[in-house]
C-alpha positions in Angstrom: -37.0 81.7 -85.5 -38.0 78.8 -87.8 -36.3 76.4 -90.5 -37.0 79.1 -93.3 -35.0 81.7 -91.5 -32.0 79.1 -91.2 -32.4 78.7 -95.2 -31.8 82.1 -95.7 -28.3 82.3 -93.8 -25.6 83.9 -95.3 -22.2 82.2 -94.7 -20.7 85.7 -95.9 -22.3 87.5 -93.5 -22.0 85.5 -90.3 -22.5 88.8 -87.9 -26.1 89.0 -89.0 -26.9 85.8 -87.8 -29.3 85.4 -84.8 -27.3 84.7 -81.6 -28.6 81.3 -81.1 -27.3 80.3 -84.5 -23.9 82.1 -83.7 -23.6 80.4 -80.4 -24.2 76.7 -82.0 -21.8 77.6 -84.7 -19.2 78.2 -82.3 -19.7 75.2 -80.4 -19.6 73.3 -83.4 -16.2 74.9 -84.4 -14.7 74.3 -80.9 -16.0 70.9 -81.1 -14.4 70.2 -84.5 -11.1 71.7 -83.3 -11.1 69.7 -80.5 -11.6 66.5 -82.1 -9.0 67.2 -84.3 -6.6 68.4 -81.6 -7.4 65.1 -79.6 -7.0 62.9 -82.8 -3.6 64.6 -84.0 -1.9 65.3 -80.9 -3.4 64.2 -77.8 -4.2 60.9 -78.7 -0.1 60.1 -79.5 0.6 61.8 -76.1 -1.8 59.5 -74.1 -0.1 56.6 -75.9 3.3 57.9 -74.9 1.9 58.7 -71.2 0.9 55.3 -70.9 4.3 53.9 -72.3 5.9 55.9 -70.1 3.9 54.9 -67.0 4.5 51.2 -67.7 8.3 51.8 -67.9 8.2 53.7 -64.7 6.4 51.1 -62.9 9.2 48.3 -64.6 12.1 50.9 -63.3 10.4 51.3 -59.7 10.2 47.5 -59.3 14.0 47.0 -60.5 14.6 50.0 -57.8 13.0 48.3 -55.1 15.0 44.8 -55.9 18.2 46.8 -55.9 17.4 48.6 -52.9 16.8 45.3 -51.4 20.5 44.0 -52.7 21.9 47.2 -51.4 20.6 46.8 -47.8 22.0 43.3 -47.7 25.4 44.3 -49.0 27.7 44.1 -46.2 26.2 40.8 -45.4 26.5 39.1 -48.8 29.9 40.7 -48.9 30.6 38.6 -45.7 29.4 35.7 -47.2 31.2 35.9 -50.3 34.5 36.2 -47.9 33.3 33.1 -46.3 32.7 31.2 -49.5 36.0 32.5 -50.8 37.8 30.9 -47.4 36.3 27.7 -47.8 37.0 27.3 -51.5 40.3 27.9 -50.6 40.4 25.4 -47.5 38.9 23.0 -50.0 41.4 23.9 -52.9 44.1 23.2 -50.2 42.9 19.6 -49.6 43.5 18.7 -53.7 46.9 17.5 -53.8 48.9 19.2 -56.8 50.8 17.1 -59.5 53.9 16.6 -57.1 51.7 15.3 -54.2 49.9 12.8 -56.0 52.5 10.5 -55.7 52.6 10.9 -51.8 49.0 10.6 -51.6 49.1 7.2 -53.1 51.7 6.2 -50.8 49.5 7.4 -47.8 46.6 5.6 -49.2 49.0 1.9 -49.4 50.2 2.7 -45.8 46.6 3.3 -44.4 45.7 -0.1 -45.8 49.0 -1.7 -44.5 48.7 -0.3 -41.1 45.0 -1.4 -41.0 46.7 -5.2 -41.4 45.3 -5.7 -45.1 46.9 -7.5 -47.6 46.9 -5.7 -51.0 46.1 -7.7 -54.1 45.7 -5.0 -56.3 46.6 -1.5 -56.2 46.4 0.1 -59.5 46.1 4.0 -60.2 43.9 4.7 -63.7 44.1 7.3 -66.1 43.5 11.0 -65.2 40.1 12.3 -66.0 39.6 16.1 -66.4 36.9 18.0 -65.2 35.7 21.6 -64.6 39.0 22.7 -62.5 39.8 19.9 -61.3 41.4 16.2 -62.2 40.0 13.0 -61.2 42.4 10.1 -60.3 40.7 6.9 -59.9 42.7 3.9 -58.0 41.5 0.6 -58.2 42.0 -1.6 -55.0 41.8 -5.0 -53.8 42.7 -5.9 -50.6 42.4 -9.2 -48.3 41.3 -8.8 -44.6 38.6 -8.9 -42.0 35.3 -6.5 -41.7 37.0 -4.6 -38.9 40.5 -3.9 -40.7 38.3 -2.8 -44.0 36.5 -0.4 -41.3 39.8 0.6 -40.4 40.9 1.5 -43.7 38.1 3.2 -45.3 38.3 5.6 -41.8 42.0 5.9 -42.4 41.6 6.9 -46.1 38.8 9.6 -45.3 41.0 10.9 -42.5 43.7 11.7 -44.8 44.5 15.8 -45.2 43.7 15.2 -49.1 40.2 14.6 -50.5 39.8 10.9 -51.3 36.5 9.1 -52.0 35.8 5.4 -52.1 33.3 4.3 -54.8 32.0 0.8 -55.9 32.7 -0.9 -52.6 32.2 -4.8 -52.7 33.2 -7.1 -49.9 33.1 -10.6 -50.9 33.9 -13.9 -48.7 37.4 -14.9 -48.9 39.0 -18.2 -49.9 41.7 -17.8 -47.5 40.6 -19.0 -44.1 37.2 -17.0 -43.6 39.3 -13.7 -44.8 37.1 -11.7 -46.9 37.9 -9.4 -50.1 37.3 -5.9 -50.3 37.1 -4.3 -53.9 36.9 -0.3 -54.5 37.7 2.2 -56.4 39.4 5.1 -54.4 39.0 8.1 -56.3 41.4 11.6 -55.5 41.3 15.0 -57.3 43.7 17.5 -58.2 43.5 20.9 -59.0 44.3 22.0 -62.5 47.2 24.7 -61.9 47.8 27.3 -64.3 50.8 25.4 -65.9 
């Protein structure tokens, strides 16, 4: 078979072509069909497969995280109960509106019990925060160092939360006694009313 035989091939009579030309033609047709099939069908399926594999990887990672959380669920529930109990105990230490006056009396009694002389005891205006209200109290007392310590210690031992801020101790004018200035802050839970 030579080049002139190839030029004489008739496309209308493919059955009379020599066997090597038929095989080459069939391979060429299969290659074209395979390429077109890949181009229009398999290529999209491959992209979809890659997308789904990435999605599967994310879901598997999410499953592992959730499985770890589920394995720790009893411990987390116990921890939540402990937090609720602690929070409830702390809320009980915050006075409600009716107990604030009582708390102010307790603070002044701590000072008198420590042997201090009050020069100033002035509750300020309430300052609301997230779930509580802060009530600052300006205090100025005269006494000695140990009496100040007893007073601050007694205030911190009160059943309600009271904190001392901006503590200043100055030498006094009255026979060596000193002056303590502080801002005591107590906190009140904002109730639903």
